[in-house]
N, CA and C atoms as an extended XYZ file, in Angstrom:
183
Properties=species:S:1:pos:R:3:atomname:S:1:resname:S:1:resid:I:1 pbc="F F F"
N       -47.217       69.202        3.796 N   ASP     1
C       -46.125       70.020        4.311 CA  ASP     1
C       -46.333       71.457        3.848 C   ASP     1
N       -46.363       72.378        4.774 N   GLY     2
C       -46.598       73.783        4.452 CA  GLY     2
C       -45.519       74.384        3.578 C   GLY     2
N       -44.268       73.975        3.787 N   ALA     3
C       -43.166       74.523        2.993 CA  ALA     3
C       -43.291       74.107        1.531 C   ALA     3
N       -43.696       72.875        1.290 N   ALA     4
C       -43.864       72.396       -0.087 CA  ALA     4
C       -45.009       73.141       -0.772 C   ALA     4
N       -46.085       73.380       -0.056 N   ASN     5
C       -47.206       74.132       -0.624 CA  ASN     5
C       -46.792       75.559       -0.949 C   ASN     5
N       -46.043       76.174       -0.059 N   ASP     6
C       -45.552       77.532       -0.306 CA  ASP     6
C       -44.645       77.565       -1.532 C   ASP     6
N       -43.808       76.555       -1.674 N   GLU     7
C       -42.910       76.492       -2.831 CA  GLU     7
C       -43.699       76.321       -4.127 C   GLU     7
N       -44.743       75.510       -4.093 N   LEU     8
C       -45.598       75.341       -5.272 CA  LEU     8
C       -46.231       76.671       -5.669 C   LEU     8
N       -46.749       77.388       -4.707 N   ILE     9
C       -47.374       78.685       -4.976 CA  ILE     9
C       -46.347       79.654       -5.562 C   ILE     9
N       -45.162       79.695       -4.981 N   GLN    10
C       -44.093       80.570       -5.484 CA  GLN    10
C       -43.712       80.191       -6.916 C   GLN    10
N       -43.567       78.898       -7.166 N   PHE    11
C       -43.206       78.413       -8.501 CA  PHE    11
C       -44.237       78.845       -9.536 C   PHE    11
N       -45.509       78.608       -9.239 N   LEU    12
C       -46.560       78.964      -10.194 CA  LEU    12
C       -46.613       80.468      -10.430 C   LEU    12
N       -46.477       81.244       -9.371 N   ALA    13
C       -46.505       82.702       -9.515 CA  ALA    13
C       -45.345       83.182      -10.394 C   ALA    13
N       -44.161       82.628      -10.172 N   ARG    14
C       -43.005       83.006      -10.998 CA  ARG    14
C       -43.211       82.588      -12.445 C   ARG    14
N       -43.626       81.361      -12.658 N   ARG    15
C       -43.774       80.832      -14.018 CA  ARG    15
C       -44.825       81.607      -14.804 C   ARG    15
N       -45.897       82.032      -14.119 N   LEU    16
C       -46.989       82.729      -14.794 CA  LEU    16
C       -46.841       84.249      -14.739 C   LEU    16
N       -45.816       84.730      -14.049 N   SER    17
C       -45.588       86.176      -13.885 CA  SER    17
C       -46.806       86.870      -13.289 C   SER    17
N       -47.303       86.301      -12.208 N   ILE    18
C       -48.460       86.858      -11.512 CA  ILE    18
C       -48.118       86.995      -10.034 C   ILE    18
N       -48.875       87.809       -9.303 N   PRO    19
C       -48.620       87.945       -7.866 CA  PRO    19
C       -48.900       86.632       -7.127 C   PRO    19
N       -48.142       86.387       -6.089 N   VAL    20
C       -48.329       85.198       -5.257 CA  VAL    20
C       -49.764       85.142       -4.729 C   VAL    20
N       -50.331       86.290       -4.432 N   ALA    21
C       -51.697       86.343       -3.897 CA  ALA    21
C       -52.737       85.830       -4.891 C   ALA    21
N       -52.369       85.699       -6.160 N   SER    22
C       -53.298       85.206       -7.177 CA  SER    22
C       -53.336       83.686       -7.255 C   SER    22
N       -52.504       83.013       -6.480 N   VAL    23
C       -52.434       81.551       -6.508 CA  VAL    23
C       -52.875       81.009       -5.154 C   VAL    23
N       -53.831       80.082       -5.180 N   GLN    24
C       -54.324       79.463       -3.947 CA  GLN    24
C       -54.442       77.962       -4.136 C   GLN    24
N       -54.105       77.214       -3.107 N   ILE    25
C       -54.370       75.781       -3.111 CA  ILE    25
C       -55.782       75.606       -2.570 C   ILE    25
N       -56.676       75.116       -3.420 N   LYS    26
C       -58.086       74.980       -3.045 CA  LYS    26
C       -58.363       73.670       -2.322 C   LYS    26
N       -57.648       72.607       -2.674 N   SER    27
C       -57.813       71.337       -1.972 CA  SER    27
C       -56.545       70.520       -2.137 C   SER    27
N       -56.346       69.603       -1.213 N   GLY    28
C       -55.197       68.718       -1.280 CA  GLY    28
C       -53.946       69.260       -0.630 C   GLY    28
N       -54.075       70.276        0.197 N   ALA    29
C       -52.894       70.888        0.818 CA  ALA    29
C       -52.087       69.879        1.629 C   ALA    29
N       -52.736       68.844        2.138 N   GLY    30
C       -52.026       67.857        2.941 CA  GLY    30
C       -51.588       66.627        2.172 C   GLY    30
N       -51.845       66.603        0.865 N   GLY    31
C       -51.513       65.419        0.081 CA  GLY    31
C       -50.664       65.742       -1.128 C   GLY    31
N       -50.442       64.720       -1.945 N   ARG    32
C       -49.617       64.891       -3.142 CA  ARG    32
C       -50.390       65.499       -4.302 C   ARG    32
N       -51.688       65.276       -4.352 N   HIS    33
C       -52.526       65.783       -5.436 CA  HIS    33
C       -53.252       67.027       -4.955 C   HIS    33
N       -53.120       68.106       -5.714 N   LYS    34
C       -53.673       69.385       -5.294 CA  LYS    34
C       -54.565       69.974       -6.377 C   LYS    34
N       -55.513       70.752       -5.957 N   ARG    35
C       -56.332       71.546       -6.868 CA  ARG    35
C       -55.966       72.996       -6.586 C   ARG    35
N       -55.556       73.699       -7.643 N   VAL    36
C       -55.028       75.052       -7.491 CA  VAL    36
C       -55.914       76.035       -8.243 C   VAL    36
N       -56.161       77.180       -7.622 N   LEU    37
C       -56.884       78.275       -8.263 CA  LEU    37
C       -55.876       79.356       -8.615 C   LEU    37
N       -55.898       79.771       -9.877 N   VAL    38
C       -55.056       80.879      -10.323 CA  VAL    38
C       -56.003       81.986      -10.763 C   VAL    38
N       -56.099       83.020       -9.952 N   LYS    39
C       -57.023       84.121      -10.239 CA  LYS    39
C       -56.544       84.917      -11.444 C   LYS    39
N       -57.481       85.202      -12.350 N   GLY    40
C       -57.174       86.032      -13.506 CA  GLY    40
C       -56.533       85.291      -14.665 C   GLY    40
N       -56.544       83.954      -14.632 N   ALA    41
C       -55.948       83.175      -15.721 CA  ALA    41
C       -56.847       81.987      -16.037 C   ALA    41
N       -56.913       81.646      -17.302 N   THR    42
C       -57.680       80.471      -17.698 CA  THR    42
C       -56.834       79.215      -17.514 C   THR    42
N       -57.500       78.090      -17.435 N   ALA    43
C       -56.789       76.812      -17.330 CA  ALA    43
C       -55.908       76.598      -18.558 C   ALA    43
N       -56.396       77.013      -19.715 N   GLU    44
C       -55.633       76.844      -20.952 CA  GLU    44
C       -54.334       77.652      -20.910 C   GLU    44
N       -54.411       78.882      -20.404 N   PHE    45
C       -53.221       79.726      -20.296 CA  PHE    45
C       -52.206       79.104      -19.338 C   PHE    45
N       -52.688       78.654      -18.193 N   VAL    46
C       -51.796       78.057      -17.194 CA  VAL    46
C       -51.106       76.826      -17.777 C   VAL    46
N       -51.880       75.951      -18.394 N   MET    47
C       -51.297       74.736      -18.968 CA  MET    47
C       -50.293       75.069      -20.070 C   MET    47
N       -50.626       76.037      -20.911 N   ALA    48
C       -49.715       76.413      -21.995 CA  ALA    48
C       -48.395       76.934      -21.435 C   ALA    48
N       -48.449       77.738      -20.393 N   CYS    49
C       -47.225       78.273      -19.784 CA  CYS    49
C       -46.400       77.166      -19.136 C   CYS    49
N       -47.059       76.243      -18.481 N   LEU    50
C       -46.332       75.166      -17.810 CA  LEU    50
C       -45.708       74.204      -18.808 C   LEU    50
N       -46.428       73.900      -19.869 N   VAL    51
C       -45.928       72.948      -20.859 CA  VAL    51
C       -44.815       73.562      -21.704 C   VAL    51
N       -44.992       74.812      -22.104 N   SER    52
C       -44.029       75.432      -23.011 CA  SER    52
C       -42.856       76.082      -22.296 C   SER    52
N       -42.999       76.332      -21.008 N   GLY    53
C       -41.938       77.019      -20.283 CA  GLY    53
C       -41.960       78.516      -20.491 C   GLY    53
N       -43.030       79.034      -21.084 N   GLN    54
C       -43.122       80.470      -21.317 CA  GLN    54
C       -43.729       81.172      -20.121 C   GLN    54
N       -43.402       82.446      -20.008 N   GLN    55
C       -43.981       83.300      -18.987 CA  GLN    55
C       -44.695       84.433      -19.691 C   GLN    55
N       -46.015       84.385      -19.726 N   LYS    56
C       -46.824       85.424      -20.357 CA  LYS    56
C       -46.245       85.869      -21.692 C   LYS    56
N       -45.972       84.915      -22.560 N   GLY    57
C       -45.509       85.238      -23.894 CA  GLY    57
C       -44.009       85.402      -24.027 C   GLY    57
N       -43.276       85.367      -22.926 N   ARG    58
C       -41.820       85.487      -22.984 CA  ARG    58
C       -41.205       84.106      -22.813 C   ARG    58
N       -40.120       83.868      -23.481 N   VAL    59
C       -39.423       82.599      -23.332 CA  VAL    59
C       -38.670       82.620      -22.017 C   VAL    59
N       -38.776       81.539      -21.275 N   LYS    60
C       -38.094       81.446      -19.985 CA  LYS    60
C       -36.586       81.438      -20.201 C   LYS    60
N       -35.860       82.267      -19.447 N   PRO    61
C       -34.398       82.311      -19.610 CA  PRO    61
C       -33.734       81.017      -19.186 C   PRO    61
């Protein structure tokens, strides 16, 4: 579903405080499991932000 993919991209961009253009779905756009590319960020940074709820060092409100 295109709307769900768009929402995922928006969510990741907001959570990581990066431009939407920096997030791409590389594979799995039509399924439940996706591979996502986040330009300018390491996998470790992305995982840390998602797990901790932080946005680039700031606590999520």
